[in-house]
GUVOBA-488413 format. One record per residue (C-alpha): x, y, z. Coordinates in steps of 0.1 Angstrom, whole numbers. Each point is the difference from the previous one (the first is absolute). Layout:
<recs>
REC     xx     yy     zz
REC      X      Y      Z
...
</recs>
This chain:
<recs>
REC     xx     yy     zz
REC    -92    175    568
REC     12     25    -26
REC    -23     26    -14
REC      1      8    -38
REC    -12     33    -13
REC    -11      6    -36
REC      0     35    -12
REC    -18      5    -34
REC     20     32     -5
REC     31    -21     -4
REC    -16    -24    -26
REC     11     -3    -36
REC    -29      1    -24
REC      0    -28    -25
REC    -20     20    -26
REC     21      3    -32
REC     20    -31     10
REC      0    -32    -19
REC      1    -34     16
REC     31    -20    -12
REC    -21    -30    -10
REC    -21     20    -25
REC      2    -13    -36
REC     29     10    -22
REC      2      3    -38
REC      8      2    -28
REC    -23    -26    -15
REC     16    -32    -13
REC      4     -5    -37
REC     -6     35    -13
REC     13     20     29
REC    -30     24      3
REC     -2     23     30
REC    -17    -19     28
REC    -17      8     23
REC    -15     29    -19
REC    -13     17     31
REC      0     -5     38
REC    -26      3     28
REC     -2     -6     37
REC      2    -37      7
REC    -10      0     37
REC    -35     13      6
REC    -34     -7     15
REC    -23    -15    -26
REC    -36    -12     -3
REC     -5    -37      7
REC    -20    -16    -28
REC    -34    -13     10
REC      1     16     35
REC    -22     30     -7
REC     19     27     19
REC     30    -20     13
REC     35     11     -5
REC     35    -14      7
REC     37      4     -7
REC     10    -10    -35
REC     35      5    -15
REC     26     -9    -26
REC     -4      3    -38
REC    -35    -14      4
REC     -8     30     21
REC     17     25    -22
REC    -15    -11    -33
REC    -37      7      9
REC     11     35     11
REC     12      7    -35
REC    -31    -16    -15
REC    -22     22     22
REC     21     30    -10
REC     -6     -8    -37
REC    -37     -4      7
REC     -3     34     18
REC     20     16    -28
REC    -21    -14    -28
REC    -32      9     19
REC     12     35      6
REC      8      6    -37
REC    -34    -12    -10
REC    -18     28     19
REC     -9     33    -16
REC     17     22     26
REC     31     20     -7
REC     31    -12     18
REC     24     22     19
REC     26     -5    -27
REC    -23     13    -27
REC     -8    -35    -13
REC    -27     -5    -25
REC    -21    -24     20
REC    -27    -22    -14
REC     26    -21    -18
REC      3    -37      2
REC     36    -10      8
REC     15    -30    -17
REC     17    -24     23
REC     34     11    -15
REC     -8     36      7
REC    -10     -8     36
REC     32    -19      5
REC     21     29    -14
REC    -17     26     22
REC      7    -20     31
REC     36     -8    -10
REC      7     36    -10
REC    -14     15     32
REC     14    -21     28
REC     23      7     29
REC     36     -8    -10
REC     16      9     33
REC     -1    -36     13
REC     28    -17     20
REC      9    -37     -1
REC      5    -21     32
REC    -10     28     22
REC     24     29      0
REC     26    -17    -22
REC     -3     24    -30
REC    -21      5    -30
REC    -18    -30    -14
REC      9    -11    -35
REC    -23      5    -30
REC     -4    -38     -2
REC    -15      0     35
REC    -25     29     -4
REC     -5      7    -37
REC    -18     34      0
REC      0      2     38
REC    -26     -3     27
REC    -35      5    -13
REC    -17     35      5
REC    -34     -2    -16
REC     -8     36      8
REC     30     13    -19
REC    -10    -22    -30
REC    -35     14      1
REC     13     36     -3
REC     26     -7    -27
REC     -7     19    -33
REC     20    -25    -21
REC     16    -35      0
REC     30    -15    -17
REC      8    -36     -9
REC     21    -22    -23
REC    -17      3    -33
REC      8    -36     -9
REC     -5    -18     33
REC    -29     -2     25
REC     20     18     27
REC      8     36     11
REC     36    -10      4
REC     30     -3    -24
REC     14    -35      3
REC     32     -2    -20
REC      6    -36     10
REC     31    -22      6
REC     26     11    -25
REC     33    -17     -9
REC     22     30     -8
REC     30     -9    -22
REC      7     36    -11
REC    -21     32      2
REC    -37     -7     -2
REC    -29     24     -4
REC    -36    -11      7
REC    -30     22     -7
REC    -36     -2     14
REC    -30     22     -9
REC    -21     18     25
REC    -36     10     -7
REC    -16     29     20
REC    -37      5      2
REC    -16     33     12
REC    -31     -5     20
REC     -5     38      7
REC    -16     27    -20
REC     32     20     -7
REC     33     -7    -16
REC     26    -14     24
REC     37      7     -4
REC     25    -21     20
REC     37      3      6
REC     16    -35     -3
REC     29     -9     24
REC     16    -34      1
REC     11     -9     35
REC     19    -29     16
REC    -12    -18     31
REC     36     -2     14
REC     27     27     -5
REC     27    -27     -3
REC    -16    -15    -31
REC     -1     34    -18
REC     36      8     11
REC     13    -32    -16
REC     -8     13    -35
REC     -9    -35    -11
REC    -36      9     -8
REC    -14     33    -13
REC    -36     10     -6
REC    -12     25    -27
REC    -34     15     -6
REC    -14     33    -14
REC      3     28     25
REC    -37     11     -4
REC    -32    -15    -15
REC    -35     14     -5
REC    -32    -20     -4
REC    -34     14    -11
REC    -32    -11     16
REC    -25    -23    -17
REC     -2    -35    -15
REC     24     -8    -27
REC     25     27     10
REC     24    -20     21
REC     36      9     -2
REC     28    -26     -5
REC     38      6      6
REC     30    -22      2
REC     22     -8     31
REC     34    -16     -7
REC     25    -16     23
REC     36     -4    -11
REC     21    -27     18
REC     38      0     -2
REC     12    -36      6
REC     35     11      9
REC    -13     19     30
REC    -23    -27     14
REC     11    -19     31
REC      6    -37      0
REC    -30    -22      4
REC     -6    -12     35
REC    -34    -17     -6
REC     -2    -38     -3
REC    -25    -27      9
REC     24    -19     22
REC     19     17     28
REC    -21     32     -3
REC    -33    -15     -9
REC    -27     24     11
REC     24     25     15
REC    -17     34     -6
REC     33     19      6
REC     15    -17    -31
REC    -29     11    -22
REC      2     35     14
REC     38      1     -8
REC     -6     -7    -37
REC    -32     19     -8
REC     -6     36     -9
REC    -33     18      6
REC    -17     33      6
REC    -30     22     -9
REC     -8     21    -30
REC    -15     31     17
REC    -26     20    -19
REC     -9     34     16
REC    -26     24    -13
REC     11     28     23
REC    -35      3     13
REC      1    -24     28
REC     -1    -33    -19
REC     30    -23     -2
REC     -3    -35    -14
REC     27    -27      1
REC      7    -27    -25
REC     23    -27     15
REC     27    -14    -21
REC     23    -30      5
REC     28    -19    -18
REC     21    -30     10
REC     31      2    -21
REC     30    -24      1
REC     35      4    -14
REC      1    -27    -26
REC     26    -19    -20
REC     -6     -8    -37
REC     22    -28    -12
REC      4     -7    -37
REC     18    -32    -10
REC     23     -4    -30
REC    -17    -33     -8
REC    -28    -21     15
REC      3    -32    -21
REC     26    -23    -14
REC     19      0     32
REC     28    -26      0
REC     26    -11     25
REC     26     27      6
REC    -23     27    -14
REC      3     36     12
REC    -32     20      1
REC      2     37      2
REC    -24     17     25
REC     -5     37     -5
REC    -19     17     29
REC    -17     30    -16
REC    -19      9     31
REC      5     23     30
REC      1    -27     26
REC     26    -27      7
REC     -8    -33    -17
REC      2    -27     27
REC      4    -31    -20
REC     -7    -36     11
REC      2    -30    -23
REC    -19    -32      0
REC     -2    -32    -20
REC    -32      4    -21
REC    -22    -31      6
REC    -32     10    -18
REC    -21     28    -15
REC    -38      4     -1
REC    -22     20    -24
REC    -19     31     10
REC    -36     -6     10
REC    -28     26      4
REC      0     21     32
REC    -29      1     24
REC    -22     31      0
REC      9     29     22
REC    -22     -1     31
REC    -13    -34     -9
REC     18    -17     29
REC     15    -25    -24
REC     35     10    -10
REC     19    -27    -20
REC     36     -5     11
REC     16     -8    -34
REC     33    -18     -1
REC     25     11    -27
REC     32    -18      9
REC     15    -21     28
REC     37     -3      8
REC     22    -16     26
REC     34      5     16
REC     21    -18     26
REC     24     17     24
REC     22    -23     21
REC      5     14     36
REC     24    -12     27
REC     -8    -16     33
REC    -15     25     24
REC    -21     18    -26
REC    -30    -22     -3
REC     10    -28     24
REC     30    -16     16
REC     11    -15    -33
REC      8     11    -35
REC    -32      7    -18
REC    -15     21    -28
REC    -27     26     -6
REC    -25     -9    -26
REC    -13     31    -17
REC    -32      0    -21
REC     -6     30    -24
REC    -36      6    -12
REC     -9     26    -26
REC    -36      9     -8
REC    -14     18    -31
REC    -16     27     21
REC     15     19     29
REC    -13     -3     35
REC     -1     31     23
REC      8    -23     29
REC      8    -37      2
REC    -32     -5     20
REC    -26    -12    -12
REC     19    -21    -25
REC     11    -34     12
REC     30    -15    -18
REC      3    -37      7
REC     28    -24     -8
REC    -12    -36      6
REC     28    -24      4
REC      0    -38     -2
REC     34     -6     15
REC      0    -38     -3
REC    -19     -1    -33
REC    -27    -24     11
REC    -27     20    -16
REC    -11     16     33
REC     12     35      9
REC     20      2     32
REC      5     38      4
REC    -14     33    -12
REC     21     32      0
REC    -22     31     -1
REC     -2     36     10
REC    -21      7     31
REC     -3     27     27
REC     24      1     29
REC    -30     -4     23
REC     -8    -35    -13
REC    -10    -21    -30
REC    -37     10      1
REC      1     36     13
REC     10     34    -13
REC      3     21     31
REC     37      8     -2
REC      4      9    -37
REC     36    -13     -4
REC      3    -30    -24
REC     23    -29      7
REC     12    -30    -20
REC    -17    -29     18
REC      7    -37     -4
REC    -28    -23     11
REC      5    -37      7
REC    -31    -15    -15
REC      4    -32     19
REC      3     15     35
REC    -17     34     -5
REC     31     18     14
REC     12     32    -15
REC     31     21      2
REC     12     33    -15
REC     36     15      1
REC     -1     27    -26
REC    -22     28    -11
REC    -16     -4    -35
REC     16     24    -25
REC    -25     23    -18
REC      8     36     -7
REC    -37     11     -2
REC    -16      8    -33
REC     19    -28    -18
REC     -7    -33    -15
REC     32    -15     15
REC     -1    -21     32
REC     29    -19     15
REC     -6    -27     27
REC     31    -13     19
REC      2    -31     22
REC     28    -20     17
REC      4    -35    -14
REC     -7    -16     34
REC    -35     16     -1
REC     -9    -26    -26
REC     22    -29     13
REC     30      6    -23
REC     36     10      7
REC     34     -1    -16
REC      0    -38     -1
REC    -29     -1    -25
REC      7     31    -22
REC     -9    -20    -31
REC    -32    -17     12
REC    -28      3    -26
REC    -31     18     14
REC    -34      3    -16
REC    -13     35     -1
REC    -33     18     -9
REC     -3     38      1
REC    -34     15      7
REC    -11     37      4
REC    -33      6     18
REC    -20     29     14
REC      4     -6     38
REC    -22     28     11
REC    -31     -2    -22
REC      4    -36    -11
REC     -2      7    -38
REC     15    -21    -28
REC     37     -4     -5
REC     27    -14    -23
REC     22    -30      1
REC     31    -17    -15
REC      1    -37      7
REC     22    -31     -2
REC     34     15      3
REC     30    -20     13
REC     29     18     16
REC     30     -5     23
REC     19     26     21
REC     33     -3    -18
REC    -15    -15    -31
REC     -9     35    -11
REC     23     29     -8
REC     20     13     30
REC      1     37     -5
REC     25     23     16
REC    -10     34     13
REC     19     31    -12
REC     30      9     22
REC    -12     36      5
REC    -30     -7     22
REC     13     18     32
REC      7     32    -19
REC    -30      0    -24
REC     23     11    -28
REC      2    -11    -36
REC     22    -30     -4
REC     22      2    -31
REC      6    -37      2
REC    -37     -7     -3
REC    -21    -28     14
REC     15    -34     -5
REC    -23    -30     -6
REC     12    -35      6
REC    -19    -29    -16
REC      8    -35     14
REC    -18    -16    -29
REC    -31    -22     -2
REC     -8    -26     26
REC    -17    -33    -10
REC    -37      1      8
REC     -3     38      2
REC    -23     21    -20
REC     23     16    -27
REC     10     36      7
REC    -15     25    -24
REC     26     27      5
REC      7     28     24
REC    -24     22     21
REC     14     34     11
REC    -17     22     26
REC     13     36     -2
REC    -18     12     32
REC     15    -23     27
REC     -2      9     37
REC     33     14     13
REC    -14     14     33
REC    -13     34     11
REC      2     26    -27
REC      7    -27    -26
REC    -32    -19     -3
REC     -5     -3    -37
REC    -14     24    -25
REC     -1     -8    -37
REC    -22     10    -29
REC    -29    -22     -9
REC     13    -25    -26
REC     36      1     11
REC     -3    -11     36
REC      5    -36    -12
REC     18    -11    -32
REC      1    -34    -16
REC     30    -14    -19
REC     -4    -32    -20
REC     26    -24    -15
</recs>
């Protein structure tokens, strides 16, 4: 019997607010700013084939045609012979790149994320929310001279010292008079600028004359000091698709160009830097029993070393084409480790963790969509009994959660279990899958049981081709048992080093090829890897 009263005067307008489910960049592989621009995703749209019918239509599918329509209006407006409010020389045919730049340069940047929770990141809005009328009146446009985007994407960078990266901006003058712009680099968030880890430099002022062939170019550089970067909190396991972890590690902002006569254009910039180790070994071959290998970390980040018995290597194969929906997961090396654990850890009896280390030739931004699979024939009858693989927390065939687990699937019953997150520090070729021995029917009583093993890497999402290493034979304690460094809790350098114990060959096993060392292991929040490309995994041969 209660009466509810709704007063529009007390409402909170959602204009300028972004729904939390909206897409988030940067793009996989080459870390370009995505999305490049935003638009309202909840609107009333025409219903195809209905004549005059309309209906609600939302999501990215509703926002994308708004941007397409804006581009069409802009290109149509520029093709007329009328003079624009901004003094534009109309009658020009815009290229698609120029139209994109005009829209990205002249968008609304005051957009909040998850209504009223603060400014949205550049990797959520790009240039901002589209304003086609502002773009129509703009006397000039600016874009990356070497990329089809009006944004400066500095990528994912492993920073082992002080790194400077430079991009070139091209400015085109659409008006009939020379345009002079002041140039001001800005940060999206004050805390990023205050850290001093990233600085942006550009000329204080630029001038561009009107007319074809008179475009201006100038350089914008960012300098990253690895010693001032925070620890990496991103990973494909426990954090998965957690946007807060990405925000904590990225730096972004706008390069603001102001002509002092009412026109301001914004060029978004973004970088995702990581404090990186750079491990150089005193030797990589000729390793014998009792050998001491010197490891010199020449980077800015802590080297988090994990060692594995090297079972096999695989040659580099050609990559799939960008955008071709056919990436090729390419195995480089496979290693294994066994860690005995007491009763109460995995089960009520003494047991062991079986740890599988997989290195690929190319890095993956995120462990999904790659599917690393360890096929195990535990009784060696020629038929696989289990497969260990990375899959989403939401299930073996879904991706709704984003966090990757190490699953063990019983191929005879179809049952599956997962106790541990997969280890993958993002933008690395290194993946570690961990299972309890009981998950595949083994325990401390059959440490030395020979198991047939095939290793396969596939594209789970697109279904493209993959790579494989077949016909290995292993046993939990028939491989090297490798002790961890004793400094793990404090994350400090251990003068005693990492001690590797080799129990020797086991009859029937595939001969070990040496030692596989990961230098970007996962030690928890703030210490989730970070190593330069080429030193994130090292191989040592006898």
